[in-house]
N, C-alpha and C positions, 0 to 999 in steps of 0.2 A: 257747125262750129264745134270743134273738139276743145274742151277747156282742160287746163291743168287739173282743176278740181276733179273733173270726171276721170281723168287718167289716174289720179292718186286714189280715188275710190276703188278703181279696178285693181290697184296694187295691194289692197288690204289682205287678201288671202295669203299671199307670199310673205307680207310683213308679219302677219300673225304667226305663220309657221316658223319663220326665223326667230321671232321673239320667244315663242314657246320652247323651241329647241334649245335656245340659250338659257332660259330662266328656269324651266321645270327642274333641271338637275340641282338647283340651288336652294331648294326648300330647307335643307339642313342649315345652310348659312343664315336664312331668315330666323329659324328657331334659335340659333346660337346668339344672334344679335338681340332678339327679343328677350331672351333670358327670362328673368322673373318679372318683366313688365306686366302691368295689370290692365292698361288701357292704351288706346291709340289717339293721336292728335294729327289730323290731316292739315297740311299747309299748302295752299294753292290759290290761284286766281283763274278766272275765265273758264275756258274749256277744261283745264286741269281741275278746277274746282268742281265741275260737273262729274268728272271721273272720280273725284274723291267722295262724292255723294254715293256713288255705287260702292266704293270701298267701305264706307261707313255702314251701309245696310248689310253688305256681305259679311263684314266682320261681326257685327252684332247678331245677325240672324243665324249665321252658320259657324262662327268661331267662338261665340259666347263671351266676347270682351266688349266693354263699353268703348265707343269711339265718338269723337266729336270733331268739329271743324274749327280750326284756329282763326282768330282775328289778327292778321299780321300787324295791324296798326298798334296792338298792345306792345309789340316788340319794337317796331320801327318809328312810331310817332309818339306814343305815350312813354315808351322806354321803361316799362314796368317789369320787374323781375318776379317770376312765379316759381313755386315749388313743383317741378316736373319730374321728380324722382318717381320711378315706377311707370313712366310714360314712354311709349315708342312713338316718336315723332316722324311722320312720313311727309317729306316735301316732294311736290309734283310740279314739274316744269318741262314742257316739251323741249325747249332749247337748252335748259339747264343754266341759262344766263339771266333769268329775271332777278334783278338784284334784291328786290323785296323778299322773294321766296328764299334766296340763298341766305340773306341776313337773318330771316326769321328761323330758319333751320339751325343756323349757328347759335342763335339766341336760345333755342330750345335745348341744344346740347349744353350750353353754358348754365342752363337752369336745371340740369341733371337728367335730361332725357337721353335715351338711346336714339339713334337717328338712321333713317333710311331715305335714300333718294330714288325717285322714279323719273327717268328722263330719257329723251331720245338724243340728248346732247353728247353722249359718250362718257367714258370714264374720266376724261380730262376736263370735263365741264366744271364750272365752279360749284354747281350743286352736288355733283358726284363727289368732288373733292372734299366737300364740307360734311359728308355723311360717313357713318360707320360702315354702311353697306350701300352700294349703288346697284339698283336693278335697272339696267340700261336696255331700253327697247331698241329693236332693229327695224325701224320703219323706213330707214333711208331718208334722204333729203326730201322735205316737203316744201314745195315752192308756192302753191296756192295759199293765200292768206287764211281761208277757213280751214281749220284743222279737220282732217278725216282719219288718215291712217295713224297719225300720232295719237289720236284719241283712242281708237280701238286697241292699239297696242298698250296704251296705259292701262286700260281695263284688264288686259291679259296679265300685265305685271301685277296688278292688284289681286287678281285671282291666285297667282302664284304666292303672293304674300299671305293670303288667307290660308292656303295649303300649308305654308310654313308655320302658321300659328295654330295648326291642328283643326282646321275647319272640317266639319262632318260632310264632306262632299267627295265625289269621285273624280280623280284627276283625269280619267279617260274622257270625261265630258269636255274638258278643255281641248283635247285633241280633235274633237268633232267640229270645233268652231270654224276653222278656216274653210272647210268644205261647205258648211252651212252658209257662210258669208258669200262664197262663190255662187251658190244657187240663188241667193237673193239678188246679187248683181245681175245675173242672167234673167231673173224673173221677179221684179219687185212688186208685181201686182198691177192694180189699175192706176198707174202713175199719171197717165194723161188726164183722167177724170179728176184726180185730186188737184193737179196743176190748174186745170180750168176752173175748178171750184174755188181756188184761192186767188186767181189772177186779178179779179176786180175787187178784192177785199182789202180794206186798210189794216185790218188786224186779225189775230187769231189767238185762241187760247189753246195751249198744249198741255195735256194733263196725263198723269200716270201716278202710280203709287208703289211703294215698296221698292223692289229692285228696279222697276221700270221708271221710277221718279227721275233718276239721273238722265235717262233717255229723253224724257219730256223737257227737262231743263236744257239739255244739249241741243235738241231740235229747235226749241224756241230761240236759243242763242244763234244758231245757224240762220234761221229765217230773219232775225234782226240784222245780222252781219251782212248777209249776201243778198237779201231780197228787200231790205228796208221796211219790213212789216213790223207793226206794233204787236209783237208776239209775247204772250205772257205764259211762262212756264210755272205750273202749279201741281201740287199733289191734289188728287181729286177729293181728298178729305177737306183740304183748304178751299177748293173751288166751291164745294157745297155749302161752305159757311158764309157765302155772300157774293163772291165774285162771279158766280154763275149768272148773275143778273146781266152781265155784259154780253153773254152769249145770245145772239139773235141772228136775224137774216143777214146782217152785215158783218157779223163776227162769228165765224164757225169755230168748231172745236176739233182738234186733233187728239185722239185718245189712244194711248200706248199701253200695251200689255203683253206679257209673255203668254205662250199658249197653254200654260198651266200655272198653278199657284193660287194663294189665298186672295189675291187682289183682282183676279180675272172677273169674277162675278160682279163686283162693284163697278168695274170699267164697262162691262156690257150694259148694266142697268143705267149708267150715266149716258151711254150712247143712245139708249131708247128715250131717256128723258129729254135729251137735246133735240132729237128728231121730232118727238111728239110736240115740242114747243115751236116747231117750224124752222129750226136752224139746221145747218148741215153738220154732221158728225163724220169725220174721216178717221177710220181705224188704221192703226199700225200694229200688226201682230194680232194676238188674241185668238187666232184660229178662226174656225167657221162661225163660232158664236159671236165674236165681235164684228166680223165682216157682215154677218146677217143683220146686225142691229145698226149698221152704219150706212151712210149715204154712198160712200165708196171706200175701198180699203186697199191698203198696201200689205204685202205679205210679211210675215214674221218668220223667225228661224225655228226649225224643228230641234229645239234644244231645251234642256231643263232650265227652270227659272233662274238659277244662280248664274248661269253663263249667257242667258238670253240677251242681256243688254249689249253684248258685243255684236250681235246680229241685228237687234232691233233698230239701232241707229242707222244702219246702212240704207234701208229704203228712205229714211228721212234725209240722209245726205243726197241721195239721188233726186228726191223731191226738191230740195233746196237748189241744187244745181240747175235742174230743168226749169223751175219757176223763175229763177234769176234770169235765165236766157229768155224765157217767155216775156218777162218784163223789160227786156232790153238792157239788163245789167250784166256787167262782166263779173262773174262770181270769183274769179281768181284774184281780183284786186278791188275789193269794196272800198268805197270812199272813207277816208279818215282812219284807216286801220293799217298797222304794220305787223309783220310776222312776229316780232318780239316786242311786247309792250312793257315799258318800265313805269312803275308807280313809286311814289315816295312814301 
């Protein structure tokens, strides 16, 4: 069975190349819109919210600006006005048509913020029209309900945003991402073993930290959406504060890390702790160190930490699609979900 989700996973290298070709020349526009803003406010829901988590870590760790996540209900339900002068508000929506996100970005502008849209919906989408600057991704139409190529291209747009804000990173690293993703699609690692390790489990904990935290959240969401697992996405710092008690023989852990960076050692140590307690630990990325400490492992990208999340999610997407089929679920159309979700 060939699913739309699997086909769209395979389209990601081309989607990333097109998006980067379109957006990398626009860093000066980002700098002009940001002007003298001091901090960022990300406005998103669902998968886009997980992309925004990556944006927050990237901006704070590499661009030196404070970033935070908006609570859209402050604008749409409580209808409170805030002083957002000096803020760059970034609204993310794959379709560009989620009314709550559009309304919240407009609210931010009315409260004094400068505004940027990140969307696959095109320049004519309501979100792009509401923004001072639109960074439109070129993922093409995505028909499967679980987002794949629209998510990774959002991460690429946020990396371009960071470059425009003066992040201390090498833009050439971004050019390496599509090829790294292509290699992961061709060789995701021990996929069959991880699928079988999860096939009879009711739940799973997915954990990462720092730049990889967004990947843990996104993979947990995909496993909920398409496989109906009780999947909990957590920073490993939060996991160690108590929820690790749920990890046991019936609740394995998926641990995500880039192949380098300050959070790798802690992720490896957590994998050892999980397996020593008699539970399964499935690694995603983290190189030979994490693979050696895990029950089974999926490959990660050969990329610097700051761009690694664009590759780290790909074996997780392949895992989700394969596990859904193993469980007899159509990953293209999970129950109760639509491609565009409207909230009040």
